[in-house]
KEMAR-881663 format. One record per residue (C-alpha): x, y, z; residue number from 0. Coordinates in steps of 0.05 Angstrom, whole numbers, padded with zeros to 5 digits. Example, Ala and Ser with C-alpha at 12.3 -4.5 7.8 and 13.67 -1.06 7.14 Angstrom:
+--------+--------+--------+-----+
|     c1 |     c2 |     c3 |   k |
+--------+--------+--------+-----+
|  00246 | -00090 |  00156 |   0 |
|  00273 | -00021 |  00143 |   1 |
+--------+--------+--------+-----+
END
This chain:
+--------+--------+--------+-----+
|     c1 |     c2 |     c3 |   k |
+--------+--------+--------+-----+
| -00947 | -05478 |  01824 |   0 |
| -01009 | -05463 |  01863 |   1 |
| -01014 | -05457 |  01934 |   2 |
| -01038 | -05526 |  01973 |   3 |
| -01067 | -05530 |  02033 |   4 |
| -01085 | -05585 |  02078 |   5 |
| -01157 | -05598 |  02094 |   6 |
| -01188 | -05601 |  02172 |   7 |
| -01204 | -05670 |  02164 |   8 |
| -01126 | -05686 |  02159 |   9 |
| -01139 | -05731 |  02093 |  10 |
| -01148 | -05682 |  02035 |  11 |
| -01117 | -05625 |  02006 |  12 |
| -01132 | -05571 |  01967 |  13 |
| -01109 | -05540 |  01908 |  14 |
| -01135 | -05477 |  01876 |  15 |
| -01135 | -05491 |  01804 |  16 |
| -01175 | -05424 |  01784 |  17 |
| -01220 | -05373 |  01809 |  18 |
| -01280 | -05427 |  01844 |  19 |
| -01241 | -05485 |  01816 |  20 |
| -01206 | -05531 |  01861 |  21 |
| -01168 | -05605 |  01865 |  22 |
| -01182 | -05646 |  01920 |  23 |
| -01130 | -05691 |  01933 |  24 |
| -01150 | -05750 |  01977 |  25 |
| -01091 | -05785 |  02002 |  26 |
| -01050 | -05786 |  01955 |  27 |
| -01090 | -05835 |  01919 |  28 |
| -01147 | -05794 |  01874 |  29 |
| -01170 | -05729 |  01860 |  30 |
| -01236 | -05697 |  01860 |  31 |
| -01255 | -05622 |  01830 |  32 |
| -01297 | -05577 |  01854 |  33 |
| -01330 | -05524 |  01800 |  34 |
| -01369 | -05470 |  01840 |  35 |
| -01421 | -05427 |  01811 |  36 |
| -01470 | -05364 |  01840 |  37 |
| -01514 | -05416 |  01850 |  38 |
| -01493 | -05491 |  01867 |  39 |
| -01432 | -05529 |  01868 |  40 |
| -01411 | -05585 |  01829 |  41 |
| -01361 | -05630 |  01859 |  42 |
| -01336 | -05683 |  01803 |  43 |
| -01319 | -05751 |  01837 |  44 |
| -01313 | -05760 |  01911 |  45 |
| -01254 | -05802 |  01932 |  46 |
| -01246 | -05868 |  01952 |  47 |
| -01284 | -05851 |  02016 |  48 |
| -01222 | -05832 |  02070 |  49 |
| -01243 | -05779 |  02109 |  50 |
| -01299 | -05731 |  02102 |  51 |
| -01304 | -05701 |  02037 |  52 |
| -01373 | -05664 |  02050 |  53 |
| -01341 | -05633 |  02105 |  54 |
| -01274 | -05617 |  02060 |  55 |
| -01315 | -05585 |  02008 |  56 |
| -01363 | -05542 |  02059 |  57 |
| -01297 | -05515 |  02074 |  58 |
| -01296 | -05474 |  02003 |  59 |
| -01371 | -05473 |  01991 |  60 |
| -01438 | -05459 |  02033 |  61 |
| -01474 | -05466 |  01967 |  62 |
| -01516 | -05535 |  01951 |  63 |
| -01474 | -05586 |  01927 |  64 |
| -01478 | -05623 |  01857 |  65 |
| -01442 | -05698 |  01860 |  66 |
| -01425 | -05724 |  01798 |  67 |
| -01368 | -05778 |  01780 |  68 |
| -01330 | -05785 |  01719 |  69 |
| -01342 | -05863 |  01727 |  70 |
| -01360 | -05921 |  01775 |  71 |
| -01298 | -05947 |  01808 |  72 |
| -01288 | -05944 |  01880 |  73 |
| -01234 | -05892 |  01879 |  74 |
| -01282 | -05842 |  01845 |  75 |
| -01345 | -05854 |  01875 |  76 |
| -01331 | -05890 |  01946 |  77 |
| -01342 | -05825 |  01987 |  78 |
| -01414 | -05817 |  01958 |  79 |
| -01449 | -05839 |  02020 |  80 |
| -01431 | -05764 |  02046 |  81 |
| -01485 | -05750 |  02000 |  82 |
| -01567 | -05765 |  01984 |  83 |
| -01549 | -05784 |  01911 |  84 |
| -01497 | -05777 |  01864 |  85 |
| -01496 | -05768 |  01785 |  86 |
| -01464 | -05827 |  01738 |  87 |
| -01470 | -05836 |  01667 |  88 |
| -01528 | -05893 |  01645 |  89 |
| -01469 | -05931 |  01617 |  90 |
| -01439 | -05957 |  01690 |  91 |
| -01512 | -05978 |  01698 |  92 |
| -01493 | -06055 |  01701 |  93 |
| -01473 | -06100 |  01755 |  94 |
| -01398 | -06104 |  01748 |  95 |
| -01393 | -06031 |  01760 |  96 |
| -01438 | -06040 |  01818 |  97 |
| -01384 | -06091 |  01850 |  98 |
| -01324 | -06052 |  01828 |  99 |
| -01354 | -05992 |  01863 | 100 |
| -01368 | -06028 |  01925 | 101 |
| -01341 | -06020 |  02000 | 102 |
| -01302 | -06085 |  01986 | 103 |
| -01270 | -06057 |  01928 | 104 |
| -01245 | -05991 |  01965 | 105 |
| -01220 | -06040 |  02012 | 106 |
| -01176 | -06082 |  01969 | 107 |
| -01153 | -06015 |  01933 | 108 |
| -01126 | -05987 |  02004 | 109 |
| -01089 | -06057 |  02012 | 110 |
| -01058 | -06062 |  01944 | 111 |
| -01043 | -05982 |  01941 | 112 |
| -01003 | -05990 |  02007 | 113 |
| -01054 | -05952 |  02038 | 114 |
| -01073 | -06022 |  02087 | 115 |
| -01072 | -05974 |  02150 | 116 |
| -01129 | -05929 |  02129 | 117 |
| -01199 | -05937 |  02147 | 118 |
| -01262 | -05924 |  02105 | 119 |
| -01301 | -05873 |  02134 | 120 |
| -01378 | -05885 |  02139 | 121 |
| -01423 | -05835 |  02113 | 122 |
| -01491 | -05813 |  02132 | 123 |
| -01540 | -05843 |  02067 | 124 |
| -01540 | -05902 |  02027 | 125 |
| -01534 | -05859 |  01968 | 126 |
| -01573 | -05863 |  01901 | 127 |
| -01544 | -05868 |  01840 | 128 |
| -01580 | -05824 |  01780 | 129 |
| -01562 | -05835 |  01718 | 130 |
| -01552 | -05784 |  01662 | 131 |
| -01547 | -05789 |  01587 | 132 |
| -01507 | -05755 |  01533 | 133 |
| -01545 | -05693 |  01535 | 134 |
| -01536 | -05680 |  01604 | 135 |
| -01517 | -05609 |  01630 | 136 |
| -01504 | -05582 |  01694 | 137 |
| -01527 | -05506 |  01706 | 138 |
| -01494 | -05480 |  01762 | 139 |
| -01506 | -05411 |  01757 | 140 |
| -01470 | -05370 |  01704 | 141 |
| -01426 | -05433 |  01695 | 142 |
| -01453 | -05487 |  01655 | 143 |
| -01419 | -05560 |  01649 | 144 |
| -01438 | -05612 |  01604 | 145 |
| -01416 | -05681 |  01587 | 146 |
| -01377 | -05721 |  01536 | 147 |
| -01392 | -05796 |  01546 | 148 |
| -01322 | -05841 |  01521 | 149 |
| -01323 | -05912 |  01529 | 150 |
| -01253 | -05945 |  01547 | 151 |
| -01238 | -05951 |  01614 | 152 |
| -01312 | -05963 |  01628 | 153 |
| -01375 | -05959 |  01582 | 154 |
| -01400 | -05897 |  01621 | 155 |
| -01330 | -05861 |  01628 | 156 |
| -01344 | -05788 |  01613 | 157 |
| -01305 | -05718 |  01612 | 158 |
| -01340 | -05661 |  01643 | 159 |
| -01330 | -05597 |  01606 | 160 |
| -01324 | -05529 |  01640 | 161 |
| -01336 | -05480 |  01577 | 162 |
| -01336 | -05407 |  01618 | 163 |
| -01262 | -05428 |  01647 | 164 |
| -01239 | -05472 |  01582 | 165 |
| -01225 | -05535 |  01629 | 166 |
| -01236 | -05607 |  01625 | 167 |
| -01235 | -05663 |  01673 | 168 |
| -01225 | -05730 |  01645 | 169 |
| -01222 | -05778 |  01705 | 170 |
| -01180 | -05844 |  01683 | 171 |
| -01196 | -05843 |  01606 | 172 |
| -01138 | -05813 |  01579 | 173 |
| -01091 | -05823 |  01644 | 174 |
| -01019 | -05839 |  01626 | 175 |
| -01018 | -05898 |  01661 | 176 |
| -01091 | -05934 |  01632 | 177 |
| -01123 | -05981 |  01660 | 178 |
| -01158 | -06027 |  01609 | 179 |
| -01145 | -06098 |  01650 | 180 |
| -01202 | -06097 |  01697 | 181 |
| -01269 | -06128 |  01680 | 182 |
| -01318 | -06071 |  01643 | 183 |
| -01265 | -06048 |  01605 | 184 |
| -01277 | -06035 |  01529 | 185 |
| -01227 | -06056 |  01480 | 186 |
| -01177 | -06011 |  01451 | 187 |
| -01217 | -06006 |  01391 | 188 |
| -01275 | -05983 |  01430 | 189 |
| -01232 | -05940 |  01474 | 190 |
| -01190 | -05899 |  01418 | 191 |
| -01249 | -05864 |  01384 | 192 |
| -01264 | -05829 |  01453 | 193 |
| -01187 | -05822 |  01473 | 194 |
| -01186 | -05784 |  01400 | 195 |
| -01243 | -05733 |  01419 | 196 |
| -01212 | -05720 |  01485 | 197 |
| -01146 | -05700 |  01445 | 198 |
| -01177 | -05649 |  01399 | 199 |
| -01224 | -05623 |  01460 | 200 |
| -01155 | -05608 |  01490 | 201 |
| -01137 | -05561 |  01434 | 202 |
| -01196 | -05519 |  01469 | 203 |
| -01194 | -05542 |  01540 | 204 |
| -01142 | -05559 |  01589 | 205 |
| -01149 | -05627 |  01622 | 206 |
| -01145 | -05657 |  01683 | 207 |
| -01147 | -05726 |  01710 | 208 |
| -01165 | -05768 |  01765 | 209 |
| -01091 | -05788 |  01794 | 210 |
| -01020 | -05760 |  01804 | 211 |
| -01020 | -05683 |  01808 | 212 |
| -01078 | -05670 |  01760 | 213 |
| -01036 | -05654 |  01700 | 214 |
| -01037 | -05678 |  01636 | 215 |
| -01020 | -05645 |  01562 | 216 |
| -01041 | -05656 |  01499 | 217 |
| -00975 | -05681 |  01490 | 218 |
| -00991 | -05742 |  01532 | 219 |
| -01054 | -05755 |  01512 | 220 |
| -01026 | -05757 |  01430 | 221 |
| -00975 | -05802 |  01456 | 222 |
| -01012 | -05855 |  01495 | 223 |
| -01062 | -05856 |  01429 | 224 |
| -01001 | -05872 |  01395 | 225 |
| -00981 | -05938 |  01445 | 226 |
| -01046 | -05959 |  01434 | 227 |
| -01047 | -05967 |  01358 | 228 |
| -00974 | -05992 |  01369 | 229 |
| -01007 | -06041 |  01416 | 230 |
| -01062 | -06060 |  01363 | 231 |
| -01016 | -06071 |  01299 | 232 |
| -00964 | -06112 |  01341 | 233 |
| -01005 | -06157 |  01388 | 234 |
| -00949 | -06175 |  01433 | 235 |
| -00934 | -06236 |  01469 | 236 |
| -00961 | -06251 |  01540 | 237 |
| -00933 | -06288 |  01596 | 238 |
| -00994 | -06280 |  01637 | 239 |
| -01068 | -06254 |  01626 | 240 |
| -01042 | -06183 |  01634 | 241 |
| -00989 | -06140 |  01604 | 242 |
| -00964 | -06068 |  01615 | 243 |
| -00947 | -06042 |  01548 | 244 |
| -00891 | -06013 |  01530 | 245 |
| -00869 | -06024 |  01600 | 246 |
| -00882 | -06000 |  01668 | 247 |
| -00816 | -05951 |  01664 | 248 |
| -00847 | -05909 |  01608 | 249 |
| -00881 | -05850 |  01629 | 250 |
| -00940 | -05869 |  01581 | 251 |
| -00955 | -05936 |  01577 | 252 |
| -01025 | -05983 |  01583 | 253 |
| -01040 | -06044 |  01624 | 254 |
| -01081 | -06083 |  01591 | 255 |
| -01116 | -06163 |  01587 | 256 |
| -01104 | -06196 |  01528 | 257 |
| -01179 | -06198 |  01507 | 258 |
| -01185 | -06119 |  01505 | 259 |
| -01131 | -06122 |  01445 | 260 |
| -01176 | -06118 |  01386 | 261 |
+--------+--------+--------+-----+
END
């Protein structure tokens, strides 16, 4: 197990994945990842907005920081106002994603995740979204990071590929506990091609996700795809609006709304 150290702000923990690559855990809610090149650093996701993510990053590098998110949800871009701008895929440009990445959404998440005593911090900027397309590559200096759009958890969800170190950062799109119940989520059929692409990429790249301890395996992704296919074939009965399939006790399961099972 890699050594984990506490950041100075008291809210973040830092784990070294490999040389110049770090997982930043924000209050056991969400992960961000810092990739450092020779000229620039890339921060993938920026937390829900607790503590000071910028100061935490600056404990690790003094290089210029580029911020890019895996998708536009409040737990992944909530710390954006510590930076002048951030990159997000153009698929997440619509109003629903702006709502789901709002301060109100962050406050609701903290309340529902039993972190209601935590206070959201206030960054110095009103960060501007820069919308990127599928051809985007971040040149960090002897380290290039490309993206792959995987519509599902959101339409603009992306995987970041670090070809030099054979690492991939998947956000929430292939989490073992996959959410497809929120407004703006895709259907199972629309999610499957991206998930299969992630599975194929995991033959070459080691995958990291946006939550828990960051670790996920190729087998986890394969099981998730199998659960999704069973869900499509069985069309289970609903008692309410959403269903947790096959159930919340399983290590791999999908939380989905009825209208997304198609």
